[in-house]
N, C-alpha and C positions, 0 to 999 in steps of 0.2 A: 683334184679339188679346185673349185672356182677361185679366181683371183679376187682380192678385195678391190672394190670399186668405189669411186666418189659418188656414184649414183645413190639417191635415197631409195632404200629398198622397201617396197610394200611388204607388209607382213603376211605373205601368201604362202600356202603349201600346195604341193602338186602330186597328183597321181598320174603317172605317165605309162604308156605302152610303147615298147620298141618292137617293131615287127621285122622279121627277116625279109630280105629283098625279094624272096620268092613269093611273098604275099601280095606284091604290087604288080598290076598288069603293065604291059608295055603300052606307051613309051615311058610311063612313069618309072618303071623299074630301072631302065637305062639311065634316066636322069639321076636317081638316087645313087646308082653305082658310081657315076662320075662325081657326084657331090661328095660321097664318102671318102674319096681319094684327095679331096682338096685339103691343103694344109692350113688354110685360113678360115676354117669354119667358125661361125660366131659362137659365143659362149652363152651360158644361162643369163649372165648379166647383160649381154648385148640384146637378147630378146626383151628383157625388161626395159632397157634404156630406150629402145625404139618405141615401145608401147607408151612410155611416159612422154616422149617427145611429141607424140600425136595430140596430147592433151594441152599443149602449150599455145597453139594458135588460137585466134579469135575469129569465128567460133571454133571450138575444139573439134577434133576429128575423132569421134568415138570408135569408129571402125575403119581400118585401113581401106583405101580405095582398091588396092589389089591384094590378092592372097599372097602370103609369104611363100617363098620358094626355099626356105631354110628348114633344117631339122636338127635334132640331137642325134648323134651317132654313137653306137657302142658295139663292142665285140662280145658275142656270147658263144663261147666254145669254138672260136674260129669262124663263126657265122656273123656277117655284118648285119646289124639291125638298126633301123632308123625310127625316130619318133618325130614325124612332121609337126611343125609348129601350128599350122592352120590358124594363124593369128586372127584373120578376118572372121572366120566362122566362130571362134571362141569369143571374139569381141561382140558379135551379134548376140550370142547366147548370154554373155555376161550382162548385157543391157537389160535383159528380162529379169535379172535378179536384183538390179539396183533399187527398184521401187520397194523391195522388202527390206533393204539394208539401210536406206537413207531417208530421212524426213523429206516431205515434198519440197520444202523451201530450200534445203541443201541440195537436193537433186536438181532442181531447176537452176540453181546457181552454178553447179558443176557442168551440167549438160542441159541447155535450154530445151523446152518441150518441142520446138520446131526441129531441132537437131535429132532428138530421139525419134520423133515421128518419121522423119525422112529415112533414118537408119532402119526403122522397123519395116517400112515399105520396101526398102532395098532387100532386106532379108527375106521377106515373103516371096518376092519375085525370084530371088536366087534359089530358095528352098523348093519352089515349084519345079525348077530345072534339075535339082540335086536332092531328091527326096530321101536318099539313103545316106546322106552325109553324116559323119560323126567325127568328133575330135579325138585325137590321140592323147590329149592332156586334159585333165580335170583340175580345177583350182578351187581352193577354199581360203578364206581370209581369217586370220587370228585363231585358227584352230586346225586340227586334223580331225575330220569326221570319224567317229568311233568305228563306223562300218568299214573304213579303209584298213584299220588295223587287223580286221579279220583275215585279210588277204595274205598277211605276212607273219613271220615268226621272229621271236627274239634272237634266234641264232643267225638270222639274216641281217641283223642290225649293224650298220657301219657308222661309227662316230669318230670324228677327229676334232680336236679343240681349235685348230687353226693357229695362225701366227700373224705377224705384221704384214706378211706377203700373201698369206692364204686365208680365205674365209673359213669359218667353222663349217662342219658338214655333219648332218644326221639324216640318214636315209636307210631304206630297206629295198632289197632287190630280190625278186623271186620268179621262178618259171611260171608261165601262164597256167600250165596244167595244175601246178600246186595251188595257185591262187584260186582256181575254179573249184578244186576239191575242198578247200577250206570254206569257201562260200557255201557250197552245198551242205557240208557237215554243220556249219554254223546255223544255216537256215532251218535244218531239221531240228536241231536242239532248241532254238528260240521258239519255233512254232509249237513245239511240244510242251514248252515250259512257261512262256509268257504270253500276254495278250498282244494282238496286233498293235503296232505303233511305229514311231519314227525309226527305231533301230532296224526292225524287220523290213520296213518299206525302203529304207536306204540301202540295205544289203541286197534286196531284190533288184533295185535300180542298178547298183554297181555290178551285180552279177550279169544282168542283161547286157550291160555295156561291154563287159569282158568277152561275152560270146561273139561279139562282132569282129574279133581279131583272130589272127593265125594262132593255132594251138601251140606253136613253138616260139611265141613272143616272150618278151621279158616285161615284167611289171615292176615299176619303181614308185615307191612312196618317199617323197622328198620333203623335209621340213622347210626347204626354201628360205624365205626371208625371216622366218621365226627365229633362226639361229642368231640373228643380229639383235634381238631384243631380250632373249632369255639368258640369264647368267650361265656360265660354263658348268657350275655344279648342278644346276637344274637340268641342263641338257644331258649331262653325264648320268644323272640318276633317273632320266626318263626312260622307262621300259613299258610304255603304254601297250605295245603289242603283247608283251608277256601278261599284263594285267587282263587284257581282253580275252586272251586264250585261256587264262586261268579261270576267269569268270564263266566262260562258256562251258568249260570242262566241269566246273562245280555244278552248274545247272544240269548238265548231263548226268551227274552222279546224284542229283537230288539234294545237294548241299546248298540250301538257300542262304545260309549264314556266310559261307565262304564267298559265294557269288556277290552278296551284298557288300562285303568288305572290298573286293576287287573293284566293284563299281564305285564305291566311295573314294578309293584312291584316284580313280580316273576323274571323277567329278571335281575333287579338290585340286588336282593338277591343272585341269583345263579351265577351271573357274579362275585360277590365279592368272592364266594367260589372258582371259577375257577382261580381267580387272585392269591389266596393262593397257588394253585397248581403250577402256573408259578414261584412263589417266591421260591418254594422248588425244 
């Protein structure tokens, strides 16, 4: 469990993929093999701290000058798996989403237009040389996208309240093969029962992303910084993956009433989270 830090935690959630070392070509595989043996690997909080530190200079640094050589590491049945941070790539991609999240005046104050323009040009040049690049981590703020819950089950839920020394934890971990099967089943049901829309589009997008990785990878859905703003009783009672699975199963059975009730629980829960965002 991550240590409690004095860093102000952005209320972000994460969808991560940990790939086995065999998925990486040499010499990158050798690098991650050596990296995984290091006792001083940085934590989740350290990744966050470094990102925040880049925003402090004037002008701010929206994207790191060099790509991160760090990763999260875990053991899956005796197989070492890594999730590279790829902070620079994720920074470029996040810049493209800011215009939809912030009013123009706020965006210009946080990241001046000249800074954003230069970063955009850098990304275009880099992408021309790395057309197949993709991140191992997806991020959302003040929410967990509902399509992420399709990938996991309530039985895979891990929750710990935390303490003075340890931060709370709420996450799901599932094998890649299982996540892909759930996406496929969910898409079949949704396409047969509801109109095309954001839920189907989002599930298609995340399904295509999962196909980019080794079939023996591990998928992790992590509530990340949200655990620091939601009361313990709300975290303990949050079984959104179960509600999503129940709703899809109800649609499959033709029980629109039950599906509507499950959707209502999800909307109420996540609207309350969004209300906290407005209050801050």
